[in-house]
C-alpha positions in Angstrom: 77.4 126.1 105.4 81.1 125.9 104.5 82.6 125.3 100.9 83.5 121.8 101.7 79.9 121.5 102.9 78.2 122.7 99.9 80.3 120.6 97.7 81.2 117.4 99.3 82.7 116.1 96.3 85.9 117.2 96.4 88.3 117.5 93.1 92.1 117.8 93.6 94.5 117.2 90.8 92.2 115.3 88.5 90.9 112.9 91.0 87.3 113.5 92.7 87.1 112.3 96.4 83.7 110.7 97.3 82.2 109.9 100.8 80.4 106.3 100.3 78.6 104.5 103.2 79.8 101.2 104.6 77.4 99.3 106.6 76.2 102.9 107.5 79.9 104.4 108.3 80.6 107.2 105.9 84.4 106.4 104.2 86.1 108.3 102.2 86.7 107.2 98.2 89.2 108.6 95.8 87.9 106.9 92.7 84.7 106.9 90.7 84.4 102.9 90.9 84.6 100.2 93.7 85.3 96.9 93.8 83.8 93.9 95.6 87.3 93.4 97.3 87.7 97.5 98.2 84.1 97.0 100.1 84.8 93.8 101.9 87.9 95.7 103.2 86.3 98.7 104.3 83.8 96.8 105.9 85.8 94.2 107.7 89.4 95.4 107.2 90.4 92.4 109.6 88.8 89.5 107.3 90.4 86.1 106.7 90.8 85.8 103.1 88.5 82.4 103.1 85.3 84.3 104.3 82.7 85.0 101.8 80.4 88.3 102.0 77.4 89.5 100.3 77.5 93.1 99.2 74.2 95.1 98.2 74.3 98.6 97.0 72.2 101.7 96.3 72.4 105.0 95.2 75.0 103.8 92.4 76.3 106.4 89.2 74.9 104.9 85.7 71.1 102.9 84.7 71.9 100.3 87.7 71.3 102.3 90.7 70.5 99.0 92.9 72.0 95.5 93.1 74.5 92.9 94.6 78.4 93.2 93.8 80.0 89.9 93.6 83.8 88.7 93.3 85.4 90.1 90.5 83.1 93.1 89.9 82.8 96.9 90.3 80.6 99.3 90.3 80.9 103.2 89.4 79.9 105.2 92.4 78.4 109.1 93.1 78.5 110.6 96.5 76.2 108.5 99.1 76.7 105.0 97.4 75.7 103.0 100.0 76.6 99.5 100.8 75.5 96.7 102.8 78.1 94.1 103.8 77.5 91.0 105.3 79.7 88.1 106.2 78.2 84.9 104.3 77.3 81.7 106.4 77.5 78.5 105.3 74.8 76.2 106.5 
């Protein structure tokens, strides 16, 4: 096992690199927080500004490990925090 596999949280110049999961796809992230808008952009990079999304997370850092993010909110992450991002349909 390589050093990188044994310690997937890399630290470089005071910043940590995490691997988060967005819609079942591993993504690198270089901060200990991520916002609703940032998660949506990772999941749907070409989304129109007026599109709305539901963002659920699991395995986050802190007391609230699981929950939902809404526009304007952030969540503290840890290596392996997982996000499910779905387009919200207007009916």
